[in-house]
C-alpha positions as CSV (number, residue, x, y, z in Angstrom):
1,M,7.6,12.5,-25.3
2,D,8.7,9.0,-24.2
3,R,12.4,8.3,-24.5
4,V,13.5,4.8,-25.3
5,R,15.7,3.3,-22.6
6,G,19.4,3.1,-23.5
7,E,22.3,1.4,-21.8
8,A,22.2,3.8,-18.9
9,G,18.6,3.1,-18.1
10,V,15.5,5.2,-17.8
11,T,13.9,7.5,-15.2
12,V,10.2,7.0,-14.6
13,G,7.7,8.4,-12.1
14,V,4.7,6.8,-10.5
15,I,1.9,8.3,-8.3
16,D,-0.1,5.8,-6.4
17,I,-3.5,7.2,-5.3
18,G,-4.6,4.9,-2.5
19,T,-7.5,4.9,-0.1
20,N,-5.5,6.7,2.7
21,T,-2.3,7.8,1.1
22,V,-1.0,9.3,-2.2
23,L,2.6,8.2,-2.8
24,L,5.2,9.4,-5.3
25,L,8.1,7.4,-6.6
26,V,10.7,8.6,-9.1
27,A,13.1,5.8,-9.9
28,R,15.9,5.0,-12.2
29,I,15.7,1.5,-13.8
30,D,19.0,0.4,-15.4
31,A,19.4,-1.8,-18.4
32,G,19.5,-4.9,-16.3
33,G,16.2,-4.0,-14.6
34,A,17.6,-2.9,-11.2
35,L,15.5,-0.2,-9.6
36,T,17.0,2.7,-7.7
37,P,14.6,5.2,-6.0
38,L,15.5,8.8,-6.6
39,L,12.5,10.5,-4.9
40,Y,10.0,9.1,-2.5
41,E,7.1,11.2,-1.0
42,Q,4.0,10.4,1.0
43,R,0.9,12.5,1.7
44,I,-2.2,11.3,3.6
45,P,-5.3,13.1,2.1
46,R,-7.6,10.1,2.7
47,L,-9.4,10.0,-0.6
48,G,-11.4,7.0,0.6
49,R,-13.1,8.7,3.5
50,G,-16.7,7.5,3.3
51,V,-16.4,5.6,0.0
52,D,-17.2,2.3,1.6
53,A,-20.6,3.6,2.7
54,T,-21.5,6.0,-0.1
55,R,-19.6,4.6,-3.1
56,N,-18.7,8.2,-3.9
57,I,-15.5,10.3,-3.6
58,A,-16.4,13.5,-1.8
59,P,-15.5,16.8,-3.6
60,A,-13.3,17.8,-0.7
61,A,-11.4,14.6,-1.0
62,M,-10.9,15.1,-4.7
63,A,-9.6,18.6,-4.0
64,R,-7.1,17.3,-1.4
65,V,-5.7,14.7,-3.8
66,I,-5.5,17.1,-6.7
67,A,-3.5,19.5,-4.6
68,V,-1.1,16.7,-3.8
69,L,-0.8,15.8,-7.5
70,K,0.2,19.4,-8.4
71,E,2.8,19.3,-5.6
72,Y,4.2,16.0,-6.9
73,A,4.4,17.3,-10.5
74,A,6.6,20.1,-9.3
75,L,8.8,17.8,-7.2
76,A,9.2,15.3,-10.0
77,A,10.0,17.8,-12.8
78,P,13.7,18.3,-12.0
79,H,14.2,14.5,-12.5
80,D,12.7,14.8,-16.0
81,P,11.0,11.4,-16.0
82,A,10.5,9.7,-19.3
83,A,7.0,8.6,-18.2
84,M,4.7,9.4,-15.4
85,A,2.0,6.9,-14.4
86,V,-0.9,7.9,-12.1
87,C,-2.8,5.0,-10.7
88,G,-5.8,4.7,-8.5
89,T,-6.5,1.6,-6.4
90,S,-9.3,0.5,-4.0
91,A,-11.2,3.7,-3.2
92,V,-11.1,4.8,-6.9
93,R,-12.2,1.3,-8.0
94,D,-15.2,1.4,-5.6
95,A,-16.3,4.9,-6.4
96,S,-19.2,5.3,-8.8
97,N,-17.9,8.8,-9.7
98,R,-14.4,7.7,-10.6
99,E,-14.8,9.0,-14.1
100,A,-15.7,12.4,-12.9
101,F,-12.6,12.2,-10.6
102,A,-10.4,11.2,-13.6
103,S,-11.8,14.1,-15.6
104,E,-11.0,16.6,-12.9
105,I,-7.5,15.2,-12.5
106,F,-6.8,15.6,-16.2
107,E,-8.3,19.0,-16.4
108,Q,-6.3,20.4,-13.5
109,T,-3.0,18.5,-13.9
110,G,-2.9,16.9,-17.4
111,Y,-2.4,13.5,-15.8
112,R,-4.5,10.6,-17.1
113,L,-5.7,8.4,-14.2
114,E,-5.4,4.7,-14.6
115,V,-7.7,2.7,-12.4
116,L,-6.0,-0.6,-11.5
117,S,-8.2,-3.7,-11.0
118,G,-7.7,-5.7,-7.9
119,D,-6.0,-8.4,-10.0
120,E,-3.7,-5.8,-11.6
121,E,-2.9,-4.3,-8.2
122,A,-1.9,-7.7,-6.8
123,Y,0.3,-8.5,-9.8
124,W,2.2,-5.2,-9.8
125,T,2.5,-5.2,-6.0
126,Y,4.3,-8.6,-6.3
127,R,6.6,-7.4,-9.1
128,G,7.5,-4.4,-7.0
129,A,8.1,-6.3,-3.8
130,V,10.3,-9.0,-5.3
131,S,12.5,-6.3,-6.9
132,G,13.7,-5.6,-3.4
133,I,14.2,-9.2,-2.2
134,P,17.6,-10.4,-3.4
135,G,17.7,-13.9,-2.0
136,A,14.2,-15.3,-1.4
137,D,13.1,-18.3,-3.4
138,R,9.4,-18.5,-2.6
139,V,7.6,-15.4,-1.5
140,T,4.1,-14.5,-0.2
141,V,3.6,-10.7,-0.6
142,V,0.9,-9.0,1.4
143,D,-0.2,-5.4,1.0
144,I,-2.7,-4.3,3.7
145,G,-3.9,-1.0,2.4
146,G,-6.6,1.4,3.3
147,G,-9.3,-0.2,1.3
148,S,-8.0,-3.6,0.2
149,T,-5.5,-6.3,1.0
150,E,-3.6,-8.1,-1.8
151,I,-2.1,-11.5,-1.2
152,I,0.2,-13.0,-3.8
153,T,2.3,-16.1,-3.7
154,G,5.0,-17.0,-6.1
155,S,8.7,-17.3,-6.8
156,R,11.3,-15.4,-8.7
157,A,10.0,-17.3,-11.8
158,G,6.5,-15.9,-11.5
159,I,3.2,-15.7,-9.6
160,D,1.3,-18.8,-8.4
161,R,-1.9,-17.3,-6.9
162,R,-3.1,-13.7,-6.3
163,I,-6.2,-12.1,-4.8
164,S,-7.5,-8.7,-3.8
165,L,-9.8,-8.7,-0.7
166,P,-12.0,-5.8,0.5
167,L,-9.9,-5.7,3.7
168,G,-8.3,-2.4,4.5
169,S,-7.5,-0.3,7.6
170,V,-9.8,2.6,6.5
171,R,-12.6,0.3,5.3
172,L,-12.6,-1.8,8.6
173,T,-12.4,1.3,10.8
174,E,-15.3,3.0,9.1
175,R,-17.4,-0.1,8.9
176,F,-17.0,-1.5,12.4
177,F,-15.4,1.0,14.8
178,R,-17.8,3.5,16.4
179,H,-15.7,4.2,19.5
180,D,-12.1,5.4,20.0
181,P,-10.7,3.1,21.1
182,P,-13.0,0.4,19.7
183,V,-14.9,-1.6,22.2
184,P,-14.6,-5.5,22.3
185,A,-17.8,-6.1,20.3
186,E,-16.5,-3.9,17.5
187,L,-13.1,-5.6,17.4
188,E,-14.8,-9.0,17.4
189,A,-17.1,-8.0,14.4
190,A,-14.1,-6.7,12.5
191,A,-12.2,-9.9,13.3
192,Q,-15.0,-12.1,12.1
193,F,-15.3,-10.2,8.8
194,T,-11.6,-10.4,8.3
195,D,-11.5,-14.1,8.9
196,G,-14.3,-14.6,6.4
197,E,-12.5,-12.7,3.7
198,L,-9.1,-14.4,4.4
199,E,-10.9,-17.8,3.9
200,R,-10.9,-17.0,0.2
201,A,-7.1,-17.2,0.2
202,S,-6.9,-20.3,2.3
203,G,-5.9,-22.6,-0.5
204,F,-2.8,-20.7,-1.6
205,P,0.6,-22.5,-1.6
206,Y,2.1,-20.7,1.5
207,G,4.5,-23.5,2.5
208,G,8.1,-22.7,2.5
209,S,7.6,-19.1,1.5
210,T,8.9,-15.9,3.0
211,L,6.1,-13.4,4.1
212,V,6.8,-9.9,2.9
213,G,4.5,-7.1,4.1
214,V,4.6,-4.0,1.9
215,A,3.3,-0.5,2.2
216,G,1.5,1.5,4.9
217,T,0.3,-1.0,7.5
218,A,3.5,-3.0,7.5
219,T,5.8,0.0,7.6
220,S,3.7,1.6,10.3
221,L,3.9,-1.6,12.5
222,A,7.7,-1.7,12.0
223,I,8.0,1.9,13.1
224,L,5.9,1.3,16.2
225,A,7.8,-1.9,17.0
226,R,11.1,-0.1,16.8
227,G,9.9,3.0,18.5
228,L,11.0,5.3,15.6
229,K,10.0,8.9,15.5
230,R,10.5,9.5,11.8
231,F,10.1,7.5,8.6
232,N,13.2,6.5,6.7
233,I,13.2,3.8,4.1
234,A,16.4,2.3,5.3
235,D,15.1,2.1,8.9
236,V,12.1,-0.1,8.0
237,T,13.3,-2.1,5.0
238,N,13.7,-5.8,5.9
239,T,12.6,-5.2,9.5
240,P,11.4,-8.7,10.8
241,L,8.1,-8.6,12.6
242,A,7.5,-11.7,14.6
243,R,3.9,-12.9,15.0
244,G,4.1,-12.4,18.7
245,S,5.2,-8.8,18.2
246,V,2.3,-8.1,15.9
247,E,-0.1,-9.7,18.4
248,D,1.3,-7.5,21.2
249,L,1.1,-4.4,19.0
250,F,-2.6,-5.2,18.2
251,T,-3.4,-5.7,21.8
252,R,-1.7,-2.5,22.8
253,L,-3.2,-0.4,20.0
254,S,-6.7,-1.7,20.5
255,N,-6.7,-0.3,24.0
256,M,-5.4,3.1,23.0
257,S,-7.3,6.1,21.5
258,S,-6.1,7.5,18.2
259,A,-4.7,10.5,20.1
260,E,-2.6,8.2,22.3
261,I,-1.4,6.3,19.3
262,L,-0.3,9.5,17.6
263,G,1.7,10.2,20.7
264,L,3.8,7.1,20.1
265,S,5.3,8.6,17.0
266,P,4.7,11.6,14.7
267,V,4.8,9.2,11.8
268,M,1.3,8.0,12.9
269,E,-0.1,11.3,11.6
270,G,-3.0,10.3,9.3
271,R,-2.8,6.7,10.4
272,S,-3.4,6.8,14.1
273,D,-7.1,6.2,13.8
274,V,-6.8,3.3,11.4
275,I,-3.6,1.4,12.3
276,T,-5.5,-0.8,14.9
277,A,-7.6,-2.2,12.0
278,G,-4.4,-2.7,10.0
279,A,-2.8,-4.6,12.9
280,L,-5.9,-6.7,13.2
281,V,-5.6,-7.9,9.6
282,A,-1.9,-8.5,9.9
283,R,-2.4,-10.6,13.0
284,A,-5.2,-12.6,11.5
285,L,-3.3,-13.3,8.3
286,M,-0.1,-14.4,10.0
287,T,-2.1,-16.7,12.4
288,R,-4.4,-18.2,9.8
289,F,-1.7,-19.0,7.3
290,G,1.0,-20.0,9.8
291,F,3.6,-17.3,9.3
292,D,5.9,-16.7,12.3
293,V,7.7,-13.7,10.8
294,M,6.8,-10.9,8.3
295,S,9.6,-9.1,6.6
296,V,8.7,-5.4,6.0
297,S,9.3,-3.6,2.7
298,E,8.2,-0.2,1.3
299,R,8.2,-1.6,-2.2
300,G,4.5,-1.7,-3.0
301,V,2.5,-1.4,-6.2
302,R,4.2,1.9,-7.3
303,Y,7.5,0.0,-7.7
304,G,5.9,-2.6,-9.8
305,I,4.3,0.1,-12.0
306,A,7.7,1.8,-12.3
307,I,9.1,-1.5,-13.6
308,R,6.2,-1.8,-16.0
309,E,6.8,1.6,-17.4
310,A,10.5,0.9,-17.9
311,E,9.7,-2.3,-19.7
312,R,7.2,-0.5,-21.9
313,L,9.8,2.2,-22.9
314,S,12.3,-0.5,-23.7
315,R,10.1,-2.1,-26.3
């Protein structure tokens, strides 16, 4: 049963089922709205494998994700969250059998799957990102995920523009890369597709805003830029990535096999075959929209959904 937030705040849980990852956040939101993470977990079952081509979630992928959900339920239980939201994003949106997936989740875990629209994902990504940016006035938030990329501009007062584009590290890799590492023609085709999609966000008010990159691609690039061998939130939060550094990373990664990329850091497990495509999108976005630096944050859509649940409980 939901418990109304009191002066001490409320604990909520969020599971974000993405194209590549499934993320767990359990957080405490105090009466003033400040969010403190209590538990953060990441697994990489790649639900979206093949979804771009088939528009279906494979049974094996469903089983991998459901196993993660069961694990997360056990991990979250000691924190006794007042609410637990389970949200699906790009791969679930695209799948014609998403209702069957939702039914399987409910039958095996009791969780009700909420499928976020691209617009909803963009909105809650922004809300989550700005919760971790104390001083910025104007902000452009970018989430380069496995299946989609969200771009949102705004200020602390609210959002100006937002869009969700079918640009993601898994989607681009599956659609364009046939070699490991990809050959120049494959990279060029992916770059042309990326530029075409980014054109849809070319009229956004980027001037004077701080670029904040959230979630998997941004944190992975920060890890590689710093030569880290493990993931720790504190190690990547607010890491500045210069455009030149992103360009250098893309050039380096595009000439390496996925096995060689994995050798750079154990954190690339589950990402080594798609991070080149993610870097391609980051490079193209920073170049097209004139950003010299991207500040990295782990506060993606799950943080925004946590805030949403706390606000719902307070009403």
